C-alpha positions, -999 to 999 in steps of 0.1 A, spaced: -573 581 -70 -588 550 -89 -575 533 -113 -591 517 -142 -572 484 -157 -584 475 -195 -590 510 -199 -588 512 -237 -619 484 -238 -656 495 -243 -664 493 -206 -629 507 -195 -631 537 -216 -664 545 -208 -659 541 -172 -626 563 -175 -649 586 -194 -674 588 -166 -655 593 -139 -635 622 -155 -670 636 -159 -677 633 -122 -643 649 -113 -630 619 -103 -597 617 -100 -588 589 -122 -561 567 -137 -562 548 -171 -541 516 -170 -530 505 -207 -506 481 -217 -499 493 -250 -496 529 -250 -501 535 -290 -534 525 -279 -543 550 -263 -537 581 -285 -534 621 -270 -571 632 -263 -588 595 -264 -593 601 -225 -608 632 -210 -586 661 -199 -570 655 -163 -566 617 -168 -535 601 -160 -523 569 -181 -504 544 -169 -482 516 -186 -488 488 -170 -484 446 -177 -503 419 -159 -474 397 -167 -449 426 -150 -455 428 -109 -433 463 -111 -452 481 -136 -485 473 -121 -471 482 -82 -461 520 -102 -496 524 -120 -514 512 -84 -491 536 -57 -511 560 -45 -548 547 -54 -573 539 -31 -600 522 -55 -594 498 -84 -617 486 -115 -607 454 -127 -614 446 -163 -597 423 -181 -601 393 -205 -606 372 -172 -569 355 -176 -568 341 -137 -529 351 -134 -534 385 -150 -558 395 -122 -547 379 -96 -511 400 -98 -534 431 -101 -552 418 -67 -515 413 -51 -505 445 -66 -534 463 -52 -523 448 -19 -488 455 -18 -501 493 -29 -524 499 -2 -555 499 -23 -586 497 -2 -614 484 -30 -616 467 -59 -642 468 -81 -645 435 -105 -665 426 -135 -674 390 -132 -698 365 -145 -731 360 -129 -726 314 -128 -688 318 -115 -681 284 -99 -652 259 -99 -677 236 -112 -687 251 -144 -683 235 -177 -674 267 -191 -639 274 -182 -640 311 -181 -662 312 -155 -640 287 -139 -613 308 -142 -637 340 -129 -645 315 -97 -607 314 -90 -604 351 -94 -631 353 -68 -614 334 -46 -580 353 -48 -601 385 -41 -621 372 -10 -592 359 1 -568 391 -2 -587 411 25 -597 440 4 -630 457 0 -646 445 -34 -676 448 -55 -686 422 -82 -706 437 -113 -721 403 -132 -731 413 -167 -757 394 -185 -750 400 -223 -730 424 -237 -749 444 -267 -717 454 -279 -709 423 -288 -736 424 -319 -710 443 -333 -691 408 -344 -724 401 -361 -717 433 -383 -694 420 -415 -722 391 -416 -753 415 -413 -741 436 -446 -727 411 -468 -756 384 -460 -783 402 -447 -782 378 -419 -765 364 -391 -758 327 -374 -761 317 -337 -766 288 -313 -788 302 -290 -818 287 -303 -848 305 -288 -834 311 -256 -837 341 -239 -813 368 -227 -812 404 -204 -786 414 -226 -771 447 -213 -756 478 -229 -721 480 -220 -723 515 -214 -750 508 -186 -722 481 -171 -700 516 -170 -723 532 -156 -730 513 -125 -688 505 -126 -687 544 -125 -706 551 -96 -697 523 -73 -660 531 -80 -667 568 -69 -680 556 -36 -674 520 -29 -677 521 9 -716 522 3 -710 488 -22 -690 467 0 -693 433 -4 -721 433 -27 -728 417 -64 -743 435 -85 -760 420 -113 -765 442 -150 -790 432 -177 -811 454 -200 -848 460 -190 -860 431 -212 -853 394 -219 -847 392 -259 -841 366 -282 -817 371 -308 -850 371 -331 -857 397 -313 -822 410 -319 -833 406 -363 -866 420 -356 -852 453 -340 -824 452 -370 -848 450 -395 -869 479 -386 -839 498 -380 -819 493 -416 -855 489 -433 -847 454 -452 -850 421 -438 -822 408 -409 -823 371 -410 -813 350 -374 -796 316 -390 -797 294 -363 -768 270 -363 -768 236 -336 -737 249 -310 -712 219 -327 -722 231 -363 -716 271 -348 -683 255 -334 -663 246 -365 -679 276 -385 -661 296 -361 -629 275 -361 -632 278 -396 -632 316 -391 -604 316 -376 -613 316 -338 -591 297 -319 -606 263 -312 -604 270 -269 -624 298 -277 -647 282 -302 -657 254 -279 -661 276 -252 -681 300 -269 -701 272 -281 -706 258 -247 -723 290 -238 -743 299 -265 -760 260 -264 -764 272 -221 -785 303 -234 -804 282 -253 -813 261 -225 -825 294 -204 -787 301 -187 -791 339 -196 -830 345 -185 -826 365 -156 -831 404 -152 -821 427 -127 -831 461 -111 -797 466 -103 -783 490 -129 -812 515 -121 -807 511 -82 -774 520 -82 -768 546 -114 -806 563 -106 -810 556 -148 -827 528 -162 -810 509 -183 -808 513 -224 -831 487 -245 -824 468 -274 -838 492 -297 -819 524 -280 -787 507 -287 -798 496 -322 -806 532 -329 -775 548 -318 -752 518 -338 -772 515 -368 -744 527 -390 -724 502 -375 -748 472 -395 -757 494 -424 
């Protein structure tokens, strides 16, 4: 049995679908059952209600599982609770979505959080595999309202390049690892698209797909932080986001890997494939 946490999210829901397609016994862990209405998961997938802040519910969900795909908003207390539950219930392998530069000394909060979770996972005695995606293409959906209203978007990543990856390829990698975890024990896979791109390339791809110009409007990280706060983003999240965008501008995300193809046997999707598949979201 494979348990997938965060099963209603973009990575988790597709991972559940792909595991079911493989015929793997799969349990989708959801906190709020109302977000998983009938028919949202393939036939045969078991739905378990669990709350990271209630260990008893996690234990019930983990019972009988061999492998856990650990996906969350990366709150250390939540993922540590899930890891501890996995240990109690005899789970053998955890597949964790993480950050490629998780470090206790990172200036970015979320990277320090991932480092703390990874340290706990390593100390747990469980076998594990780490999946570290570059920027997700699906994050571009956050631009959609602005693109529709202003024919452009704002970003503070300058001319920084990044190996943006489609979350569907992250899910495909997670499913492949979870289906045969022993082959991947102790490994860290860096997940990227096929090419390094910039936000100018994003604007160009959207321009071509929509048939009218989409403008990439540059802000400084400080300006972007203030704009996010004014738009209602909580100040800690706005600060962390601005830090990350500034790092991207400095080349922090300018890395590529062949790991998606090596694990799944299929090449990762390109930016233009993603845009073509989802053009209606931006129109």
